[in-house]
Structure formats: structure tokens, C-alpha cells
PAVORO-286654 format. One record per residue (C-alpha): residue number from 1; residue in one letter; y, x, z. Coordinates in Angstrom, 3 decimals. Layout:
<recs>
@roba->NUM	marfi->a	north->Y	east->X	up->Z .
...
</recs>
This chain:
<recs>
@roba->1	marfi->x	north->9.533	east->-32.576	up->64.653 .
@roba->2	marfi->x	north->9.138	east->-36.602	up->64.250 .
@roba->3	marfi->x	north->10.278	east->-38.870	up->61.322 .
@roba->4	marfi->x	north->9.992	east->-42.103	up->59.700 .
@roba->5	marfi->x	north->10.761	east->-43.085	up->56.133 .
@roba->6	marfi->x	north->11.707	east->-46.233	up->54.049 .
@roba->7	marfi->x	north->12.477	east->-47.044	up->50.802 .
@roba->8	marfi->x	north->15.695	east->-49.466	up->50.395 .
@roba->9	marfi->x	north->16.469	east->-51.305	up->47.131 .
@roba->10	marfi->x	north->20.207	east->-53.197	up->47.395 .
@roba->11	marfi->x	north->20.621	east->-54.380	up->44.247 .
@roba->12	marfi->x	north->19.624	east->-52.200	up->41.663 .
@roba->13	marfi->x	north->20.151	east->-49.063	up->43.365 .
@roba->14	marfi->x	north->16.858	east->-47.733	up->45.450 .
@roba->15	marfi->x	north->16.744	east->-44.638	up->47.774 .
@roba->16	marfi->x	north->14.143	east->-43.011	up->50.325 .
@roba->17	marfi->x	north->15.963	east->-43.433	up->53.735 .
@roba->18	marfi->x	north->14.332	east->-40.045	up->55.984 .
@roba->19	marfi->x	north->15.244	east->-40.371	up->59.727 .
@roba->20	marfi->x	north->14.134	east->-37.405	up->61.808 .
@roba->21	marfi->x	north->13.909	east->-35.889	up->65.432 .
@roba->22	marfi->x	north->13.809	east->-32.144	up->66.140 .
@roba->23	marfi->x	north->12.899	east->-31.838	up->69.886 .
@roba->24	marfi->x	north->15.042	east->-29.097	up->71.589 .
@roba->25	marfi->x	north->12.714	east->-28.435	up->73.566 .
@roba->26	marfi->x	north->8.580	east->-28.778	up->73.636 .
@roba->27	marfi->x	north->7.216	east->-31.866	up->75.293 .
@roba->28	marfi->x	north->3.706	east->-30.200	up->76.800 .
@roba->29	marfi->x	north->5.309	east->-27.519	up->78.439 .
@roba->30	marfi->x	north->9.466	east->-27.370	up->78.733 .
@roba->31	marfi->x	north->9.768	east->-24.311	up->75.980 .
@roba->32	marfi->x	north->12.185	east->-23.835	up->73.464 .
@roba->33	marfi->x	north->11.095	east->-25.375	up->69.729 .
@roba->34	marfi->x	north->11.681	east->-22.096	up->67.587 .
@roba->35	marfi->x	north->13.873	east->-22.901	up->64.557 .
@roba->36	marfi->x	north->11.276	east->-21.727	up->62.792 .
@roba->37	marfi->x	north->8.550	east->-23.874	up->63.137 .
@roba->38	marfi->x	north->11.223	east->-27.004	up->62.343 .
@roba->39	marfi->x	north->12.085	east->-25.147	up->59.332 .
@roba->40	marfi->x	north->8.520	east->-24.913	up->58.221 .
@roba->41	marfi->x	north->7.878	east->-28.614	up->59.149 .
@roba->42	marfi->x	north->10.777	east->-30.162	up->57.339 .
@roba->43	marfi->x	north->9.362	east->-27.933	up->54.617 .
@roba->44	marfi->x	north->5.906	east->-29.806	up->54.839 .
@roba->45	marfi->x	north->7.897	east->-32.642	up->55.210 .
@roba->46	marfi->x	north->9.600	east->-32.483	up->51.592 .
@roba->47	marfi->x	north->6.461	east->-31.692	up->49.537 .
@roba->48	marfi->x	north->5.111	east->-34.942	up->50.879 .
@roba->49	marfi->x	north->7.608	east->-37.136	up->49.458 .
@roba->50	marfi->x	north->8.810	east->-37.336	up->45.819 .
@roba->51	marfi->x	north->12.195	east->-35.353	up->46.013 .
@roba->52	marfi->x	north->12.551	east->-35.188	up->42.486 .
@roba->53	marfi->x	north->12.092	east->-38.663	up->41.498 .
@roba->54	marfi->x	north->14.357	east->-40.012	up->44.291 .
@roba->55	marfi->x	north->17.232	east->-40.208	up->45.981 .
@roba->56	marfi->x	north->16.780	east->-39.266	up->49.389 .
@roba->57	marfi->x	north->19.082	east->-39.954	up->52.280 .
@roba->58	marfi->x	north->18.247	east->-37.612	up->55.037 .
@roba->59	marfi->x	north->19.500	east->-38.442	up->58.510 .
@roba->60	marfi->x	north->18.683	east->-38.297	up->62.196 .
@roba->61	marfi->x	north->18.994	east->-35.632	up->65.203 .
@roba->62	marfi->x	north->18.229	east->-32.048	up->64.058 .
@roba->63	marfi->x	north->19.372	east->-30.110	up->67.328 .
@roba->64	marfi->x	north->21.620	east->-28.287	up->66.106 .
@roba->65	marfi->x	north->25.349	east->-28.670	up->65.015 .
@roba->66	marfi->x	north->24.833	east->-28.237	up->60.649 .
@roba->67	marfi->x	north->28.494	east->-28.351	up->60.228 .
@roba->68	marfi->x	north->28.665	east->-25.322	up->62.329 .
@roba->69	marfi->x	north->29.308	east->-22.435	up->59.452 .
@roba->70	marfi->x	north->28.758	east->-19.835	up->61.797 .
@roba->71	marfi->x	north->25.683	east->-20.923	up->63.203 .
@roba->72	marfi->x	north->22.754	east->-19.285	up->61.105 .
@roba->73	marfi->x	north->20.502	east->-22.070	up->61.296 .
@roba->74	marfi->x	north->22.668	east->-24.759	up->60.034 .
@roba->75	marfi->x	north->23.357	east->-22.853	up->57.034 .
@roba->76	marfi->x	north->19.699	east->-22.116	up->56.361 .
@roba->77	marfi->x	north->19.053	east->-25.647	up->57.057 .
@roba->78	marfi->x	north->21.982	east->-26.047	up->54.004 .
@roba->79	marfi->x	north->19.772	east->-24.403	up->51.617 .
@roba->80	marfi->x	north->17.187	east->-26.473	up->51.489 .
</recs>
């Protein structure tokens, strides 16, 4: 997983914007990257950010449909 983050202030409102990309395949060997690896990396990334203090917006390409209620990966992701 790759990401970039920035603090954004507009007037008296501030938030942290995190844009991330989860590759569907490992760039070195072309094999699919397990979703469990993404969840581990995502959790670690959240641990490095002060999610209790700042409003956070997370956007990006997760390589699964987070709106698919029948998708186990989407359900696990939305439980964060």
C-alpha cells in the first residue's frame, strides 16, 4: 500500500486528507496481494496518525468495491 497525506485548513476547519493506493498485484512478481496484507498495512497506517484528534478523510483506490455489501473484504474494511 502506498499513501500520501496532507493537513488541509479552510477557514477555521481543518482535517487530514489521506490518499492511498492498494495495488491489486505485487509489482515484483505479478501475484495478487492478499487483502489481509492490505488490512495489516492499513491498520499500521492508522496507528501512525492521530485519528482521535483530527478529522480524517480517506480516499483512494482500494482495489475492491467498498460499496458491495456482499463482498467480505468490503464489509471488513467498513468495520474500521
